[in-house]
C-alpha positions, 0 to 999 in steps of 0.5 A, spaced: 125 913 111 129 906 110 136 906 108 135 903 101 130 909 099 135 914 102 140 911 097 136 911 091 134 919 093 142 920 093 143 917 087 137 921 083 140 927 086 147 925 083 144 924 076 140 930 076 146 934 078 150 930 072 145 932 067 146 939 069 153 940 070 156 934 066 158 927 068 165 929 068 165 935 072 161 931 077 166 925 077 172 930 078 168 932 085 163 937 088 162 941 094 155 941 098 154 948 100 147 950 103 143 955 098 141 959 104 148 961 105 149 963 098 143 967 098 144 971 104 151 972 104 151 979 104 146 979 110 151 974 114 156 979 113 160 976 107 163 979 101 165 976 095 172 974 097 170 972 104 164 967 100 170 965 096 174 963 102 168 959 105 167 956 099 174 954 098 174 951 106 168 947 105 171 944 099 176 940 104 170 939 109 168 931 107 166 929 114 163 932 120 169 930 125 175 932 120 175 939 120 178 942 113 185 944 114 188 947 107 194 952 107 193 959 107 197 959 101 193 954 097 187 958 098 190 964 096 193 961 089 186 958 088 183 964 089 188 969 086 190 973 091 196 974 096 197 969 102 197 975 107 190 977 104 187 970 106 190 971 113 187 978 114 180 975 111 180 969 115 182 973 122 176 978 120 171 972 119 174 969 126 173 975 129 166 976 126 164 969 129 163 966 122 169 961 122 173 958 128 180 957 127 184 951 131 192 952 131 196 946 130 203 947 133 207 941 133 213 944 136 215 951 138 219 952 132 213 950 127 206 949 126 201 945 121 196 948 117 190 951 122 183 947 122 177 951 121 170 950 123 163 953 121 159 953 127 159 960 127 156 960 120 151 955 121 148 958 127 148 965 124 145 962 117 140 958 121 135 963 122 135 965 115 134 957 113 128 957 118 125 963 115 126 960 108 123 953 110 117 956 113 116 960 106 116 954 103 111 950 107 107 956 106 107 956 099 106 948 099 100 949 103 097 955 099 098 950 093 095 944 097 089 949 099 088 951 092 088 944 089 083 942 094 078 948 094 071 945 092 070 946 085 063 948 083 059 943 080 057 943 073 050 941 071 048 940 064 042 944 062 038 941 057 036 945 052 030 945 047 031 944 040 029 950 036 
């Protein structure tokens, strides 16, 4: 696919989302999240708060090489819980292998916000994505097969005049 076609597809996707969500909401910013993570959050071991944290972290992940690094306080304020709750849940998500934490210590006396990676979540969600892709392909093949089935030829039977 050429770069121009890809850009045209991206513009069309944005227009569709503007039609769904409104132009002002889309212009204020949006976050991409694979649907399979939303659909399979329970199977991935994510409760509602965990999912909210993952979604919030992904909001700050703009490029593959610049991992998100919002403060625990910022996430807590946005989600409506205490910072300690976020710290505990991030620790649990890290122990489950869902997210990676990279501490950023500048001196022995201070540190910057952690960086968070999603390799674990991506690895755990990939089998569900492959399963869904196979289901979509099966449905498409069934539809194509249905449309390509030979239809009986209709013949006009000459009827006699009564």
